[in-house]
C-alpha positions in Angstrom: -23.5 -15.8 54.0 -20.3 -14.0 54.0 -20.9 -10.4 52.4 -18.4 -8.1 50.5 -17.7 -5.1 52.4 -16.5 -1.9 50.9 -12.9 -2.6 51.5 -13.0 -6.2 49.7 -15.0 -4.9 46.9 -12.2 -2.2 46.4 -9.6 -5.2 46.4 -11.6 -7.4 44.1 -11.8 -4.2 41.6 -8.2 -3.4 42.3 -7.7 -7.3 41.1 -9.5 -7.0 38.4 -8.3 -3.9 37.1 -4.2 -5.5 37.2 -5.7 -8.3 35.6 -7.1 -6.1 32.3 -3.7 -4.3 32.6 -2.1 -7.3 32.2 -4.1 -8.8 29.0 -3.7 -5.4 27.5 -0.1 -5.0 28.0 0.1 -8.7 26.5 -1.0 -6.8 23.0 -1.1 -8.9 19.9 -0.1 -12.0 21.4 -3.3 -12.4 23.5 -5.4 -10.8 20.7 -4.2 -13.5 18.5 -5.4 -16.0 20.4 -8.7 -14.6 20.4 -8.4 -13.9 16.8 -7.5 -17.7 16.1 -10.8 -19.0 18.4 -13.2 -16.8 16.2 -11.6 -17.2 12.3 -9.2 -20.6 13.0 -5.8 -20.8 13.3 -3.5 -18.5 10.7 -0.2 -19.4 11.8 1.3 -20.8 8.9 1.0 -18.0 6.5 2.4 -17.2 2.9 1.9 -13.5 1.1 3.4 -13.1 -2.8 4.7 -10.4 -3.4 6.4 -7.3 -1.4 3.5 -5.3 -0.8 1.3 -8.3 1.0 4.3 -9.6 2.9 4.5 -5.9 4.6 0.9 -5.9 4.8 0.5 -9.0 6.9 3.8 -7.9 9.2 2.1 -4.6 9.8 -0.9 -6.5 11.3 1.2 -7.8 13.4 2.0 -11.7 11.9 4.8 -13.9 10.9 5.5 -15.2 7.6 6.6 -19.1 6.9 7.2 -17.8 2.8 7.2 -14.8 0.7 8.2 -14.2 -2.8 11.7 -13.0 -3.6 10.7 -9.0 -3.8 10.8 -9.0 -0.2 14.4 -10.0 0.4 15.6 -7.2 2.9 12.4 -5.8 3.9 12.2 -4.5 7.9 10.1 -6.5 10.0 10.5 -10.1 7.9 11.2 -12.9 9.9 14.6 -14.4 9.6 13.2 -17.9 8.9 10.6 -17.0 5.9 12.1 -19.1 2.7 11.4 -17.3 -0.4 9.7 -19.1 -3.0 10.8 -16.7 -6.4 9.2 -14.4 -8.5 5.7 -13.4 -7.5 4.1 -14.3 -10.5 6.0 -17.6 -11.1 5.1 -19.7 -8.0 4.2 -23.0 -8.1 1.3 -24.8 -6.5 3.5 -27.6 -5.4 6.1 -25.1 -3.9 2.8 -23.7 -1.7 1.5 -27.2 -0.6 4.6 -28.3 0.5 4.9 -25.9 3.3 1.3 -26.7 4.7 0.1 -23.1 4.8 -3.5 -22.0 6.4 -3.4 -18.6 4.6 -2.4 -17.5 1.2 -2.4 -13.8 0.3 -2.7 -12.7 -3.1 -3.1 -9.8 -5.8 -6.8 -10.1 -7.2 -5.8 -7.9 -10.0 -2.7 -10.2 -11.3 -3.9 -12.7 -13.4 -1.4 -15.4 -12.5 -1.6 -14.8 -9.1 -5.8 -14.9 -8.9 -5.5 -18.5 -11.2 -2.8 -19.5 -8.7 -5.2 -18.9 -5.9 -8.2 -20.5 -7.3 -5.9 -23.5 -7.4 -4.9 -23.4 -3.7 -8.7 -22.8 -3.1 -9.1 -26.0 -4.7 -7.0 -27.7 -2.6 -8.4 -26.4 0.6 -6.1 -23.5 1.5 -7.4 -20.2 2.8 -6.8 -17.6 0.2 -7.1 -13.7 1.0 -6.8 -11.3 -1.8 -5.9 -7.8 -1.8 -6.7 -4.7 -4.4 -5.2 -1.4 -2.7 -5.9 1.7 -5.0 -6.9 4.1 -2.3 -6.3 4.7 1.3 -9.6 3.7 1.9 -9.0 0.0 0.3 -5.8 0.1 2.8 -7.7 0.5 5.8 -10.5 -2.0 4.8 -7.4 -4.7 4.2 -5.6 -4.0 7.4 -8.9 -3.9 9.5 -9.4 -7.6 8.2 -6.2 -8.6 8.6 -5.7 -7.2 12.1 -8.6 -9.2 13.0 -6.9 -11.8 11.9 -3.9 -11.8 14.2 -6.0 -10.2 17.0 -3.5 -7.0 16.8 -6.0 -4.0 17.5 -2.8 -1.7 18.3 -1.5 -2.3 14.9 -4.4 -1.2 13.4 -4.6 2.1 15.4 -0.8 2.7 14.6 -0.9 1.4 11.0 -3.9 3.1 10.0 -5.7 5.7 12.2 -2.5 7.7 13.1 -1.6 7.6 9.5 -5.0 8.7 8.7 -4.9 11.5 10.9 -1.4 12.9 9.5 -3.2 12.8 6.3 -5.8 15.0 7.4 -3.7 17.7 8.9 -1.1 17.9 5.4 -4.8 18.1 3.5 -5.9 21.0 5.9 -2.6 22.7 4.8 -3.8 22.6 0.9 -4.8 26.1 -0.4 -7.9 27.2 -1.8 -7.5 28.2 -5.7 -10.3 29.3 -7.9 -9.1 26.8 -10.6 -6.9 23.5 -10.2 -3.9 23.0 -11.7 -3.5 20.2 -14.0 -1.6 17.1 -14.2 -0.7 14.1 -16.1 1.3 11.0 -13.9 3.5 9.1 -16.6 4.4 5.5 -15.5 7.3 4.5 -17.4 9.1 1.3 -17.9 11.9 -0.3 -20.7 8.5 -1.6 -22.3 5.3 0.4 -21.7 4.6 4.1 -20.7 1.2 5.4 -19.6 -0.6 8.3 -18.4 -2.6 6.9 -15.0 -6.0 7.4 -14.5 -7.7 8.5 -11.3 -8.2 4.4 -10.3 -4.4 4.7 -9.8 -3.9 5.0 -5.8 -1.5 7.9 -6.3 -3.9 10.2 -8.5 -5.6 10.1 -5.1 -3.0 12.0 -3.8 -2.4 14.1 -6.0 -6.4 15.0 -6.5 -6.4 15.5 -3.0 -3.8 17.9 -3.1 -5.7 20.3 -4.9 -4.8 19.0 -8.8 -6.7 17.9 -11.6 -5.7 14.3 -13.6 -6.2 15.1 -17.3 -6.2 11.7 -18.0 -8.6 11.1 -15.5 -11.9 11.1 -17.7 -10.2 11.5 -21.5 -9.4 9.0 -24.0 -6.8 10.9 -25.5 -4.4 9.3 -23.1 -5.6 5.9 -23.4 -2.2 5.3 -26.0 0.2 7.9 -24.4 2.1 9.9 -27.3 4.0 13.3 -27.0 1.8 14.7 -29.2 -1.4 14.2 -26.6 1.4 15.3 -24.1 1.9 18.6 -26.4 -1.8 19.2 -26.9 -2.6 19.1 -23.4 0.3 21.0 -22.1 -0.4 20.1 -18.4 0.7 22.6 -15.5 2.6 19.4 -14.0 4.4 16.8 -15.0 4.9 13.5 -12.4 6.9 10.4 -13.4 7.0 7.4 -11.7 9.5 4.5 -12.6 8.2 0.7 -13.1 10.7 -2.0 -12.7 14.1 -1.7 -13.5 14.9 1.8 -12.7 17.9 2.3 -14.8 16.0 0.8 -18.0 13.0 3.1 -17.2 15.1 5.8 -17.1 16.5 5.4 -20.5 13.0 4.6 -22.0 11.6 8.0 -20.9 14.6 9.9 -21.9 14.3 8.5 -25.8 10.6 8.4 -25.8 10.1 12.1 -24.0 12.4 14.0 -22.3 15.0 13.8 -25.4 12.5 15.6 -27.6 12.2 18.8 -29.1 8.6 19.3 -28.2 9.3 18.0 -24.7 11.0 21.2 -23.4 8.2 23.3 -24.9 6.1 22.2 -22.1 5.2 24.6 -19.6 5.8 21.8 -17.0 9.3 21.6 -18.2 10.0 25.1 -18.9 9.2 26.5 -15.6 10.4 23.3 -13.6 7.4 21.4 -12.7 8.1 18.2 -13.5 9.0 15.8 -10.9 10.5 11.9 -10.7 8.9 10.1 -8.0 10.0 7.9 -5.4 8.7 4.8 -6.5 8.9 3.3 -3.3 6.1 5.8 -2.3 4.6 6.3 -5.9 5.1 3.1 -7.7 5.1 0.4 -5.2 1.6 0.9 -2.6 2.8 3.1 0.2 0.8 1.0 2.8 2.1 2.6 6.2 3.8 5.0 4.3 0.4 6.7 2.8 1.1 9.8 4.8 4.8 10.1 3.9 3.5 10.2 0.3 1.1 12.8 0.8 3.9 15.0 2.7 6.2 14.5 -0.4 3.7 15.3 -2.9 2.9 18.7 -0.7 6.3 19.6 -0.4 6.8 19.3 -4.1 3.4 21.9 -4.7 3.5 23.9 -2.2 6.9 23.8 -0.3 6.8 22.6 3.8 3.2 22.2 4.9 
């Protein structure tokens, strides 16, 4: 019987090490094959909404189609088709592309109905609902499980979480928290967001207290309720068409005499927030949203 000597064993170990390195260098491509074996091939994926399309791309996947709002998004493959408004895509248009995975919002009634219809004809549907960084973490863990791209999870979740932690460690301790209201303003509707809105998690984590968080006083937003609360900070996030949202904001709030008397306005503590970070889900840009909010409150971390 032939026996392996020390040099033979070392040679074999070197070969195994080289094979392992090559497998790691293969990255997402090799991982995808393993994921497909375990979970089924998701080669033909449709994601309706810019946010869902971005999540799948961040997870290392490609799309055969998406909604119109994802046009021009970084990382979107050139051959992806656009199917129209995210809430008005027909089941027929989706079925014609023979997808094996459809990514939708669970919180949008039109998308939920579309998803149920798609499941009825055998299309696998994955629903997202992200109202916190932990939600984002969970979704990315599942999506990178589908693609097999564990490196994407490390880059876009674990490293982002570390950045957020570094920012939060810089938050000064205060005996009493400053209060705030986060106003979502559009051409047709304005509301004060409660703590289940993702941007409130950011502001709460940075040491503020949401006056609308546990109060029914802001269920119907009014100038009177804002004046009565007199928050230390006011943050405004535009929704939909930004020009029309700005016109609505001026008409309902900033042009009112009582607005100028608010301490947040008088002392320069009212801010228009970036819609891309605080209106749309920030996904891989969570740390950037934390940094921007921190800078507004405390200066450079």
